[in-house]
C-alpha positions in Angstrom: -40.0 155.8 163.6 -40.4 159.9 163.5 -43.4 160.5 161.2 -42.4 163.6 159.9 -43.3 163.2 156.1 -39.8 163.7 155.0 -38.8 160.4 153.2 -34.2 159.1 153.5 -33.3 157.1 150.7 -34.1 154.3 152.7 -38.0 154.6 152.2 -37.6 154.2 148.4 -36.0 151.1 148.5 -39.1 149.2 149.0 -40.4 151.2 145.8 -38.0 149.6 143.8 -37.8 146.9 145.0 -41.5 146.1 144.1 -40.9 147.3 141.0 -38.3 144.2 140.4 -40.5 142.0 141.9 -43.4 143.0 139.5 -41.3 142.5 136.5 -40.0 138.9 137.7 -43.4 137.3 138.4 -45.4 139.1 135.4 -42.6 137.7 133.1 -42.8 134.3 134.4 -46.7 134.0 133.9 -46.6 135.4 130.4 -43.7 133.0 129.4 -46.3 130.2 131.4 -48.4 131.4 128.5 -46.0 131.3 125.9 -45.2 128.0 126.6 -48.9 127.1 127.0 -49.5 128.3 123.6 -46.3 126.3 122.1 -44.4 129.6 121.5 -41.8 128.9 123.4 -40.4 125.5 125.3 -40.5 126.8 129.0 -38.8 129.0 131.3 -41.5 130.0 133.4 -38.7 130.0 136.4 -37.1 133.1 138.0 -33.7 131.6 137.1 -34.6 130.4 133.8 -36.2 133.8 132.8 -33.3 135.7 133.7 -31.3 133.0 131.7 -33.6 134.3 128.8 -33.0 137.8 129.3 -29.2 137.2 129.0 -29.2 136.8 125.5 -30.0 140.0 124.9 -28.4 143.5 125.5 -31.2 144.8 126.7 -32.4 141.8 128.6 -28.7 141.8 130.9 -29.7 145.9 131.7 -33.1 144.4 132.5 -31.4 142.1 134.7 -29.1 144.3 136.3 -32.3 146.4 137.2 -33.6 143.3 138.4 -30.3 142.4 140.8 -30.2 146.6 142.5 -34.2 146.2 142.9 -34.4 142.7 144.9 -31.0 143.9 146.9 -32.7 146.7 147.6 -35.8 145.2 148.9 -34.2 143.0 150.7 -32.2 146.0 152.8 -35.1 147.4 153.5 -36.4 144.2 154.5 -34.2 143.7 157.4 -34.5 147.4 158.0 -38.3 146.7 158.6 -37.2 144.2 160.8 -34.9 145.8 162.9 -36.4 149.4 163.6 -40.3 148.3 163.4 -42.3 151.0 161.3 -45.4 149.2 161.5 -45.0 149.1 165.5 -45.2 144.7 165.7 -43.8 145.4 168.9 -41.6 142.9 171.1 -43.7 140.3 172.3 -44.3 136.9 171.0 -46.6 137.5 167.9 -44.6 140.7 167.4 -41.5 138.9 167.2 -42.8 136.0 165.3 -44.1 138.6 162.7 -40.8 140.6 162.2 -39.4 136.9 162.3 -42.0 136.0 159.4 -40.5 139.0 157.2 -36.6 138.5 157.7 -37.6 134.9 156.6 -39.7 136.3 153.2 -36.1 137.6 152.0 -34.9 133.8 151.6 -36.8 133.9 147.8 -35.4 137.7 147.3 -31.7 136.5 148.4 -32.3 133.1 145.8 -33.4 135.7 143.0 -29.9 137.8 143.3 -27.8 134.7 143.7 -29.5 133.4 140.5 -29.2 136.8 138.7 -25.4 137.2 139.6 -25.1 133.9 138.2 -26.1 134.6 135.0 -24.8 137.6 134.6 -21.0 136.2 135.6 -22.0 132.8 132.9 -21.4 130.3 135.8 -23.8 127.9 137.1 -25.8 125.5 135.3 -28.6 127.5 135.0 -31.4 126.2 132.5 -33.3 128.6 129.7 -35.8 126.2 129.0 -37.1 125.6 132.9 -35.1 122.0 134.0 -34.1 122.2 137.2 -31.0 120.7 136.8 -29.2 123.2 138.9 -31.7 122.2 142.1 -31.8 118.6 141.3 -27.7 118.7 141.4 -28.2 120.5 145.1 -30.3 118.0 146.2 -28.5 114.9 145.0 -25.7 116.9 147.4 -27.4 117.3 150.1 -29.0 113.7 149.3 -25.2 111.9 149.1 -23.9 114.1 151.9 -25.9 115.8 155.2 -28.9 112.7 154.2 -33.0 113.8 153.3 -33.4 115.9 156.8 -32.5 119.5 155.0 -34.1 118.3 151.8 -37.6 118.3 154.0 -36.9 120.6 155.9 -36.2 123.2 152.7 -39.8 121.7 151.5 -41.3 122.6 154.7 -40.2 126.2 154.5 -41.7 126.2 150.6 -45.2 124.8 152.5 -44.9 127.2 155.5 -44.0 130.4 152.9 -47.8 129.1 150.7 -49.4 129.0 153.3 -48.2 132.2 154.7 -48.8 133.7 150.7 -52.2 132.1 150.8 -53.5 133.4 154.3 -51.8 137.1 153.3 -54.1 137.5 150.2 -57.2 136.0 151.9 -57.1 138.5 154.9 -55.4 141.4 153.1 -52.1 141.4 155.3 -50.6 143.8 152.7 -52.8 146.7 153.6 -50.8 148.5 156.0 -47.8 148.4 153.9 -50.2 150.6 150.8 -51.4 153.5 151.3 -54.2 153.2 148.8 -57.4 155.2 150.7 -55.7 158.7 148.6 -56.6 156.4 145.0 -60.0 156.3 143.3 -62.1 153.7 144.4 -61.4 151.9 141.1 -57.6 151.9 142.1 -58.4 150.2 145.5 -60.6 147.4 144.0 -57.9 146.8 141.2 -55.5 146.1 143.7 -57.6 144.0 146.7 -58.4 141.8 143.1 -54.4 141.8 142.2 -53.5 141.1 145.4 -56.1 138.1 146.1 -55.3 136.3 142.2 -51.5 137.4 142.7 -51.2 135.8 146.6 -53.4 132.6 145.3 -51.6 132.2 142.1 -47.8 132.0 144.1 -49.5 130.3 147.3 -50.2 127.2 145.0 -47.0 127.6 143.1 -44.6 127.6 146.2 -46.7 124.9 147.9 -46.5 122.4 144.6 -42.6 123.0 144.6 -42.6 122.5 148.8 -44.7 118.9 148.0 -42.4 118.1 145.8 -39.1 119.0 148.0 -40.3 116.9 150.3 -41.0 114.1 148.5 -37.6 114.2 147.1 -36.3 113.4 150.7 -38.6 111.0 151.9 -38.0 109.1 148.8 -34.3 110.1 148.3 -34.8 110.4 144.8 -33.5 114.5 143.6 -35.8 113.9 139.9 -38.8 114.7 142.0 -37.5 118.4 142.8 -39.9 120.6 140.8 -38.8 124.8 139.7 -41.8 127.0 139.0 -41.6 126.1 135.6 -42.0 122.3 136.4 -45.1 123.1 139.3 -46.7 124.8 136.3 -46.5 121.6 134.7 -47.8 119.9 137.3 -50.8 122.0 137.0 -51.2 121.3 133.3 -50.4 117.8 133.1 -52.4 116.2 136.4 -55.0 118.9 136.9 -55.9 120.6 134.1 -55.3 123.1 131.4 -57.7 125.9 132.5 -55.8 125.7 135.8 -52.8 126.3 134.4 -54.2 129.3 132.8 -55.6 130.3 135.8 -52.5 130.2 138.0 -50.2 131.8 135.3 -52.8 134.9 135.0 -52.6 135.5 138.3 -48.6 135.3 138.5 -49.2 138.0 136.4 -51.7 139.6 138.7 -49.3 139.2 141.5 -46.6 140.7 139.3 -49.0 143.7 138.5 -49.8 144.2 142.1 -46.6 143.9 143.1 -45.9 148.0 141.0 -49.1 149.0 142.5 -47.7 148.1 145.4 -44.8 150.1 144.6 -46.8 153.0 143.5 -48.9 153.3 147.1 -46.0 151.9 149.6 -45.8 153.0 153.0 -43.2 153.1 154.5 -44.0 154.2 158.3 -47.9 153.3 158.7 -48.2 157.5 159.0 
């Protein structure tokens, strides 16, 4: 990729995408804390959060912002996979990294799918966080192809969780942000938000993956959880303190995505 310093429209897509992702996860963390404080009943899930927003005109505008931003991010991630702006290369290590980039768009595609359904008023998305759609989907898979597709989905969640944790610990996000031009305080803040945020996302994804695997092994769709019920599992079985920690970490992930959007480096220059 040419490094002339001129940016085309494709270079602004991840900036918009980061902002949209930041809105989603900051809101999910806030809703989780509100649920813990008994100020609302559930809804700390990507699809449920949009179902809550859809009740208001301003909320529908936010959903459109999220939808368009997430689409921008998906386009950028595929562009990144094909053009390799970070010079991963064509050896096996580079191919694995670029494949991982493409795989990471699955979550974004699901968010877009949920946003479209909410705006169209279709589906059975619950604003209280109940995973009815997810369980219905898994029940169809169990009744048709069998348990292995469900187990595979769970394993993908678990693998993604490990990648998130590793990404945060090793600061793998550094190649995508140019924070050296910012103050030391900003740099330290970005690293702290990233560490907490990736840990929080990894934990939630790991719990979700575990229960998908359990649902496949036991052939019981009732074991399936979404983000909201993963939070509930933490609060009910591990402790309320850990619930708050993971909720705050989820907010940190959203704030990190805002910061990443500000400092995004699209061509490793």
